[in-house]
Backbone as numpy.savetxt, mean C-alpha at the origin, in Angstrom:
# Nx Ny Nz CAx CAy CAz Cx Cy Cz
15.98 -35.71 -18.31 16.29 -35.55 -16.90 15.12 -34.85 -16.22
14.62 -35.41 -15.13 13.54 -34.80 -14.36 14.11 -34.01 -13.20
13.57 -32.85 -13.00 13.99 -32.02 -11.87 12.86 -32.02 -10.86
13.16 -32.38 -9.62 12.17 -32.41 -8.55 12.40 -31.19 -7.66
11.58 -30.19 -7.85 11.77 -28.93 -7.14 11.64 -29.06 -5.63
10.80 -29.98 -5.17 10.53 -30.08 -3.74 11.03 -31.40 -3.17
12.01 -31.97 -3.81 12.53 -33.27 -3.42 13.06 -33.31 -1.99
13.77 -32.29 -1.57 14.41 -32.29 -0.25 13.69 -31.41 0.75
12.40 -31.26 0.62 11.68 -30.43 1.58 10.76 -31.30 2.41
10.29 -30.75 3.50 9.35 -31.47 4.35 7.93 -30.96 4.15
7.69 -30.22 3.08 6.37 -29.68 2.80 5.52 -30.76 2.15
4.40 -31.08 2.77 3.51 -32.08 2.19 2.81 -31.48 0.98
2.33 -32.34 0.09 1.65 -31.83 -1.10 0.38 -31.09 -0.70
-0.28 -31.51 0.38 -1.48 -30.81 0.85 -1.12 -29.39 1.29
-0.05 -29.25 2.08 0.37 -27.93 2.54 0.81 -27.06 1.35
1.51 -27.66 0.39 1.94 -26.93 -0.79 0.74 -26.43 -1.56
-0.27 -27.28 -1.75 -1.49 -26.86 -2.45 -2.18 -25.73 -1.71
-2.21 -25.81 -0.38 -2.83 -24.74 0.41 -2.09 -23.42 0.21
-0.75 -23.48 0.17 0.04 -22.26 -0.03 -0.20 -21.68 -1.42
-0.27 -22.53 -2.44 -0.51 -22.05 -3.80 -1.88 -21.39 -3.90
-2.90 -22.02 -3.33 -4.25 -21.45 -3.34 -4.27 -20.11 -2.59
-3.57 -20.04 -1.46 -3.53 -18.80 -0.68 -2.90 -17.67 -1.48
-1.82 -17.96 -2.21 -1.16 -16.93 -3.01 -2.07 -16.49 -4.15
-2.70 -17.45 -4.83 -3.57 -17.11 -5.96 -4.82 -16.37 -5.54
-5.28 -16.61 -4.33 -6.49 -15.93 -3.86 -6.15 -14.78 -2.91
-4.90 -14.35 -2.91 -4.45 -13.29 -2.02 -5.21 -11.99 -2.23
-5.20 -11.20 -1.20 -5.84 -9.89 -1.23 -4.78 -8.86 -1.56
-4.85 -8.27 -2.75 -3.88 -7.25 -3.13 -4.29 -5.92 -2.53
-3.35 -5.28 -1.83 -3.63 -4.03 -1.14 -2.89 -2.89 -1.86
-3.61 -1.76 -2.05 -3.08 -0.61 -2.77 -3.11 0.63 -1.88
-2.08 1.46 -2.03 -2.00 2.78 -1.40 -2.23 3.80 -2.52
-3.20 4.68 -2.33 -3.50 5.71 -3.33 -3.53 7.07 -2.66
-2.90 8.05 -3.30 -3.03 9.44 -2.88 -3.67 10.18 -4.05
-4.74 10.93 -3.75 -5.43 11.75 -4.75 -5.41 13.18 -4.25
-5.22 14.12 -5.18 -5.15 15.53 -4.80 -5.59 16.40 -5.96
-5.71 17.68 -5.68 -6.11 18.66 -6.68 -5.14 18.62 -7.85
-5.66 18.42 -9.04 -4.82 18.31 -10.25 -3.97 19.55 -10.48
-2.91 19.36 -11.23 -1.97 20.40 -11.66 -1.09 20.94 -10.53
-1.22 20.41 -9.34 -0.34 20.83 -8.25 0.74 19.77 -8.09
2.02 20.16 -8.20 3.09 19.17 -8.05 3.15 18.63 -6.62
3.24 17.32 -6.53 3.32 16.66 -5.24 4.46 15.64 -5.30
5.25 15.58 -4.24 6.34 14.62 -4.14 5.98 13.61 -3.05
5.78 12.36 -3.45 5.55 11.27 -2.52 6.91 10.66 -2.23
7.45 10.92 -1.04 8.82 10.50 -0.76 8.91 9.32 0.19
7.81 8.90 0.78 7.87 7.74 1.68 6.55 7.00 1.69
6.61 5.69 1.50 5.50 4.78 1.75 6.14 3.51 2.32
6.03 3.35 3.61 6.59 2.19 4.29 5.44 1.44 4.97
5.55 0.12 5.00 4.49 -0.64 5.63 5.07 -1.80 6.44
4.26 -2.25 7.41 4.60 -3.47 8.13 3.33 -4.28 8.30
3.51 -5.58 8.34 2.39 -6.51 8.41 2.47 -7.28 9.72
1.37 -7.26 10.46 1.27 -7.98 11.73 2.42 -7.64 12.69
2.84 -6.36 12.68 3.84 -5.88 13.61 5.28 -6.21 13.27
5.51 -6.90 12.16 6.90 -7.22 11.77 7.58 -5.98 11.22
8.82 -6.07 10.78 9.63 -4.93 10.36 9.08 -4.14 9.19
9.54 -2.91 9.08 9.11 -1.98 8.03 9.68 -2.38 6.68
8.87 -2.21 5.63 9.26 -2.48 4.24 9.02 -1.20 3.44
9.98 -0.81 2.62 9.89 0.40 1.79 9.16 0.06 0.49
7.93 0.52 0.35 7.14 0.24 -0.85 7.63 1.00 -2.08
8.42 2.06 -1.87 8.94 2.86 -2.98 10.35 2.42 -3.39
10.89 1.44 -2.70 12.24 0.93 -3.01 13.29 2.03 -3.08
13.23 2.96 -2.14 14.23 4.02 -2.07 14.05 5.14 -3.07
13.00 5.11 -3.84 12.73 6.15 -4.84 11.61 7.07 -4.34
11.49 8.21 -4.95 10.37 9.13 -4.69 9.60 9.29 -6.00
8.33 9.67 -5.88 7.49 9.89 -7.06 7.01 11.33 -7.05
7.30 12.06 -8.12 6.80 13.43 -8.28 5.79 13.40 -9.41
4.62 13.98 -9.16 3.55 13.93 -10.15 2.67 15.16 -10.03
1.92 15.44 -11.08 1.00 16.59 -11.08 -0.41 16.22 -11.49
-0.66 14.95 -11.84 -1.97 14.61 -12.40 -3.04 14.33 -11.35
-2.68 14.36 -10.07 -3.67 14.22 -9.02 -3.92 12.80 -8.56
-3.09 11.83 -8.97 -3.34 10.45 -8.60 -2.06 9.62 -8.66
-1.69 9.02 -7.55 -0.60 8.05 -7.51 -1.14 6.82 -6.79
-0.99 5.66 -7.41 -1.40 4.40 -6.80 -0.24 3.43 -6.81
-0.01 2.78 -5.66 1.10 1.85 -5.50 0.55 0.53 -4.97
0.94 -0.57 -5.59 0.62 -1.89 -5.06 1.52 -2.14 -3.86
0.91 -2.33 -2.69 1.67 -2.62 -1.49 2.07 -4.10 -1.49
1.15 -4.97 -1.82 1.46 -6.39 -1.87 0.21 -7.24 -1.76
0.42 -8.53 -1.68 -0.66 -9.50 -1.56 -0.63 -10.07 -0.15
-1.80 -10.08 0.50 -1.87 -10.44 1.91 -3.01 -11.41 2.17
-3.04 -11.94 3.38 -4.09 -12.85 3.80 -5.18 -12.10 4.54
-6.40 -12.64 4.49 -7.50 -12.09 5.27 -7.09 -12.06 6.74
-7.34 -10.93 7.40 -7.02 -10.79 8.81 -5.66 -10.19 9.09
-4.80 -10.08 8.06 -3.50 -9.44 8.27 -3.72 -7.99 8.68
-2.95 -7.53 9.66 -2.97 -6.13 10.09 -1.84 -5.40 9.37
-2.18 -4.34 8.66 -1.19 -3.58 7.90 -1.14 -2.16 8.43
0.07 -1.69 8.72 0.30 -0.29 9.09 1.13 0.33 7.98
0.68 1.47 7.48 1.36 2.17 6.39 1.71 3.57 6.87
3.00 3.91 6.78 3.47 5.25 7.10 3.85 5.93 5.78
3.47 7.19 5.63 3.71 7.88 4.37 4.19 9.30 4.61
4.82 9.86 3.59 5.27 11.24 3.63 5.22 11.84 2.24
4.72 13.06 2.15 4.63 13.75 0.86 4.85 15.24 1.08
5.23 15.92 0.01 5.51 17.36 0.07 4.80 18.04 -1.10
4.16 19.18 -0.81 3.50 19.98 -1.84 4.44 21.09 -2.28
4.42 21.39 -3.58 5.24 22.49 -4.10 4.40 23.72 -4.41
3.10 23.59 -4.34 2.13 24.67 -4.39 1.03 24.29 -3.41
0.12 25.21 -3.11 -1.00 24.87 -2.25 -1.81 23.73 -2.87
-2.12 22.74 -2.05 -3.01 21.65 -2.47 -4.21 21.71 -1.52
-5.33 22.25 -2.01 -6.48 22.43 -1.12 -7.17 21.12 -0.74
-7.06 20.08 -1.60 -7.75 18.82 -1.31 -6.82 17.65 -1.60
-6.53 16.88 -0.56 -5.69 15.69 -0.69 -6.30 14.60 0.20
-6.26 13.36 -0.28 -6.82 12.24 0.48 -5.99 10.98 0.22
-5.89 10.13 1.23 -5.21 8.84 1.13 -6.29 7.76 1.15
-6.18 6.80 0.24 -7.11 5.67 0.18 -6.31 4.38 0.25
-6.74 3.46 1.08 -6.16 2.12 1.13 -7.27 1.18 0.68
-7.00 0.44 -0.39 -8.02 -0.44 -0.96 -7.43 -1.83 -1.18
-8.32 -2.78 -1.45 -7.88 -4.14 -1.72 -8.71 -4.73 -2.86
-8.18 -5.78 -3.47 -8.93 -6.55 -4.44 -9.23 -7.92 -3.84
-10.21 -8.60 -4.41 -10.53 -9.99 -4.07 -11.01 -10.12 -2.63
-12.08 -9.53 -2.18 -13.01 -8.69 -2.92 -12.55 -7.23 -2.98
-13.09 -6.49 -3.96 -12.76 -5.07 -4.10 -13.41 -4.30 -2.96
-12.57 -3.67 -2.16 -13.06 -2.93 -0.98 -12.18 -1.72 -0.73
-12.81 -0.63 -0.31 -12.07 0.50 0.26 -11.92 0.18 1.73
-10.69 -0.02 2.18 -10.45 -0.42 3.56 -10.52 0.76 4.51
-9.88 1.87 4.12 -9.82 3.03 5.00 -9.36 4.24 4.20
-9.73 5.42 4.65 -9.23 6.65 4.03 -8.77 7.61 5.10
-7.90 8.51 4.71 -7.39 9.52 5.64 -7.33 10.84 4.92
-7.86 11.91 5.43 -8.66 11.95 6.64 -9.97 11.16 6.47
-10.57 10.77 7.59 -11.78 9.95 7.53 -12.95 10.71 6.92
-12.99 12.04 7.14 -14.02 12.86 6.51 -13.33 14.05 5.86
-13.85 14.48 4.74 -13.30 15.63 4.05 -11.94 15.37 3.44
-11.14 16.42 3.36 -9.83 16.37 2.71 -8.78 17.02 3.61
-7.54 16.73 3.31 -6.41 17.37 3.98 -5.91 18.49 3.09
-5.65 19.65 3.66 -5.05 20.76 2.94 -3.55 20.73 3.21
-2.76 20.84 2.14 -1.30 20.92 2.29 -0.88 22.25 1.69
-0.34 23.12 2.52 0.07 24.44 2.05 1.38 24.37 1.28
1.65 25.43 0.55 2.85 25.58 -0.27 4.10 25.18 0.50
4.83 24.20 0.00 6.09 23.69 0.56 5.95 23.01 1.93
4.74 22.68 2.33 4.54 21.91 3.55 4.56 20.41 3.24
4.78 19.63 4.27 4.77 18.18 4.14 3.60 17.60 4.94
3.17 16.41 4.53 2.18 15.65 5.29 2.80 14.29 5.56
3.09 14.03 6.83 3.61 12.74 7.25 2.64 12.17 8.27
2.26 10.91 8.07 1.26 10.31 8.93 1.34 8.79 8.76
0.48 8.09 9.48 0.37 6.64 9.29 -1.10 6.24 9.35
-1.36 5.07 8.84 -2.73 4.57 8.76 -2.67 3.06 8.95
-3.61 2.52 9.70 -3.63 1.08 9.96 -4.98 0.50 9.55
-4.96 -0.74 9.06 -6.18 -1.40 8.65 -6.00 -2.91 8.68
-7.09 -3.62 8.58 -7.07 -5.08 8.52 -7.55 -5.51 7.15
-6.89 -6.50 6.57 -7.27 -7.04 5.27 -8.55 -7.85 5.44
-9.53 -7.59 4.56 -10.84 -8.30 4.65 -10.81 -9.60 3.90
């Protein structure tokens, strides 16, 4: 028995091939927070929207607590020219003298943007850092 997956669709084989190539050559975008090691940090929010559409929770309702100074999350695979806005929130449980947010992509490997743009952000004991960052996929 043969199964025709696209039997009842109006998608031409050319359009289907274009979509497959676009997915395989997609630009994977990552959210990274780096901070002074051994300081506990709780990343409680990473939400993003693409081209102004609705917000998506990249943490799926979970929070990440870590002390090793590095958390990286795959946001997703996007097309060149997509506008991505990422809103984030984190809390320090001790003073964190140096913290930075990096948004990067693969295919090609690029650092898209960092926050703060120069230097580092200081997060004092039990303070939170909530902010947003916007960039375009290259």
